[in-house]
C-alpha positions in Angstrom: -52.0 1.5 -42.5 -52.0 -0.1 -39.4 -51.8 2.8 -37.2 -50.9 0.4 -33.9 -48.0 -1.1 -35.9 -46.5 2.2 -36.8 -47.0 3.8 -33.6 -45.3 0.5 -32.1 -42.5 0.7 -34.3 -41.6 4.4 -33.5 -41.9 3.6 -29.7 -39.1 0.6 -29.9 -37.2 3.5 -32.2 -37.4 6.0 -29.5 -37.0 3.4 -26.6 -33.6 1.9 -28.0 -32.7 5.7 -28.6 -33.2 6.5 -25.2 -31.4 3.4 -23.9 -28.6 3.7 -26.3 -28.2 7.2 -24.5 -28.5 6.0 -21.2 -26.1 3.5 -22.0 -23.5 6.2 -23.2 -24.0 8.4 -20.3 -23.6 5.4 -17.8 -20.6 4.8 -19.7 -18.9 8.3 -19.4 -20.1 8.8 -16.1 -18.2 5.4 -15.1 -14.9 6.2 -17.1 -15.1 9.6 -14.7 -15.7 8.1 -11.2 -12.5 5.7 -12.6 -10.3 8.6 -13.3 -10.5 9.8 -9.9 -9.7 6.8 -8.0 -6.6 6.6 -6.2 -4.4 4.1 -5.6 -5.1 4.1 -2.0 -8.6 4.2 -2.1 -8.0 0.9 -3.7 -5.2 -0.2 -1.3 -8.0 0.6 1.3 -10.2 -1.9 -0.3 -7.5 -4.4 0.0 -6.2 -3.8 3.3 -10.4 -4.2 4.5 -10.1 -7.5 3.0 -6.8 -8.4 4.3 -5.6 -9.6 0.6 -2.9 -11.7 -0.1 -0.8 -9.9 -2.9 2.3 -10.0 -4.4 4.4 -6.1 -4.4 6.5 -5.0 -6.9 9.2 -2.7 -5.3 11.4 0.0 -6.5 14.3 -2.0 -5.4 13.3 -4.4 -7.7 12.2 -6.9 -5.2 9.0 -9.0 -5.4 7.7 -9.9 -1.5 4.9 -12.1 -1.2 2.4 -10.0 1.4 -0.4 -9.5 3.7 -2.1 -6.1 3.3 -2.7 -4.6 6.7 -3.4 -1.2 7.0 -2.7 2.4 5.0 -1.8 5.7 5.9 -1.3 8.7 4.4 1.7 7.9 2.2 2.8 4.0 3.5 0.8 1.2 3.9 1.5 -1.6 6.3 1.7 -5.1 5.6 2.8 -9.0 7.1 5.5 -11.3 5.4 6.5 -14.7 6.1 9.8 -15.5 5.0 11.8 -19.4 5.1 14.3 -19.1 8.4 16.3 -21.9 9.8 14.0 -24.8 8.4 10.8 -23.0 9.9 9.5 -19.7 9.0 9.4 -16.1 10.7 6.8 -13.1 10.6 7.8 -9.8 10.1 6.0 -6.6 9.4 6.5 -3.9 6.9 6.0 -0.5 6.4 6.5 0.6 2.7 5.9 4.0 1.7 3.6 4.2 -1.0 6.2 5.9 -4.1 7.8 2.7 -3.6 5.5 0.7 -4.9 5.7 -0.3 -8.8 3.2 -3.1 -9.5 0.3 -5.0 -7.2 -0.5 -8.4 -8.3 -3.8 -10.0 -6.5 -6.2 -12.0 -8.1 -9.0 -10.7 -10.8 -12.0 -10.3 -8.7 -9.9 -8.0 -5.7 -9.2 -5.8 -8.7 -12.6 -5.6 -9.6 -13.8 -5.2 -6.1 -11.0 -2.5 -5.7 -13.0 -0.5 -8.6 -16.4 -0.9 -7.4 -16.8 -0.5 -4.0 -14.8 2.1 -2.0 -13.8 1.1 1.6 -14.6 3.3 4.1 -11.7 4.1 6.2 -11.5 2.0 9.3 -9.6 4.7 11.2 -9.5 8.2 9.5 -6.9 9.1 12.2 -4.4 6.3 11.3 -5.0 7.3 7.9 -3.4 10.6 8.4 -0.3 9.4 9.8 2.4 10.0 7.7 6.0 8.1 7.0 7.5 10.5 9.6 5.2 10.3 11.9 5.5 5.8 12.0 9.5 5.9 11.7 9.7 9.6 14.8 7.7 6.7 16.5 10.1 3.8 15.8 13.2 6.1 17.3 10.9 6.8 20.1 10.7 3.4 20.7 13.9 2.3 19.8 12.8 -0.5 17.9 15.8 -2.5 15.9 14.8 -2.8 12.4 15.8 -3.6 8.6 15.8 -0.7 6.3 15.6 -1.5 2.2 17.1 1.5 -0.2 15.7 2.0 -3.6 19.9 1.1 -4.6 18.5 -2.5 -3.0 20.5 -2.0 -0.2 19.6 -4.0 3.5 21.2 -2.6 6.2 20.1 -3.1 10.4 19.9 -0.7 12.8 17.8 1.8 15.2 16.5 5.2 14.5 18.1 7.8 16.2 16.0 10.4 14.9 13.3 11.2 11.7 13.6 14.6 10.9 10.7 16.0 8.2 11.9 14.1 5.0 15.3 12.0 6.1 15.9 9.9 9.2 19.5 9.2 11.2 19.7 5.0 11.3 22.9 3.8 14.2 24.0 0.8 12.3 24.2 -2.3 14.6 24.0 -5.8 14.0 20.5 -7.8 14.3 20.0 -9.4 17.8 22.0 -6.4 19.5 20.8 -3.7 21.5 21.7 -0.1 20.3 24.6 0.3 22.7 27.6 2.7 22.2 29.9 -0.5 21.9 27.7 -1.8 19.1 26.8 0.9 16.8 29.3 0.1 13.6 28.2 3.3 11.9 25.5 6.0 11.1 23.3 6.3 8.0 21.2 9.2 6.8 18.9 8.1 4.2 16.0 10.6 2.9 12.5 9.2 2.9 12.4 9.0 -0.9 15.4 6.4 -0.9 13.5 4.0 1.5 11.6 1.3 0.0 10.5 -1.0 3.3 11.4 -0.6 7.1 10.6 -4.4 8.2 10.4 -5.7 12.0 10.8 -8.6 13.3 7.0 -10.4 14.8 7.8 -9.8 18.5 8.8 -6.2 17.9 5.4 -4.7 16.6 5.0 -1.4 14.7 
C-alpha cells in the first residue's frame, strides 16, 4: 500500500467536504442577507447612481424616471415629458406604497443586491411624505396630484395632516387666489400616487 497516495486521497476528500460545507454556509448566509434587504435600501443604491428606470405605479401608469433621492416613505425622481414640440422637466415625489415595479438593467439589479450605499443624507431619509407635503403647502407650490384611481388634479396644498391633505383646485398656470379656486379636495396619503411640480418649482 502506498501510504502517501492514501493520505493524499484522504486529504482531497476532506478538503472537498470542507469546501462543500463552506459553500453551503456561504449560500445560507447570502439567503439570510437578501431576506433582510428592504426596498428602500435597494432604492438608495439606485438613487446614489441616479439610475434611469421605468416605474410601474399603483394607478397603472409606467413612467421613465431618473431617481434622485429616497426618504422615509417616498422617493424623488426627475421626469422628462414631450410638450409642444419640445420637452419639459418635472420633479416627482412618489410614495413607496404607490410603487408596483421598477424596471432597470441587470447590472443595476445585481448592484442593488451587493452594495449597500450609505445614506447620502441621514436627515433626508428620516423625512416622511407628510413632512414634504407640509413644506409644499407652506411654500404655496402649485402641483399636479395623481391618485390611485388614475385621476390627475391640479392645485395647491392648503394644509397637510398626519395622513391626508387638503388641496385647493385651480387651473395650471394660475396662482391660488380665491377667485381662481374651483373647489377643494381632501385626499388621504394612501390615495396619493405621485406629486409633480414643474422644473421652475423645485421641491
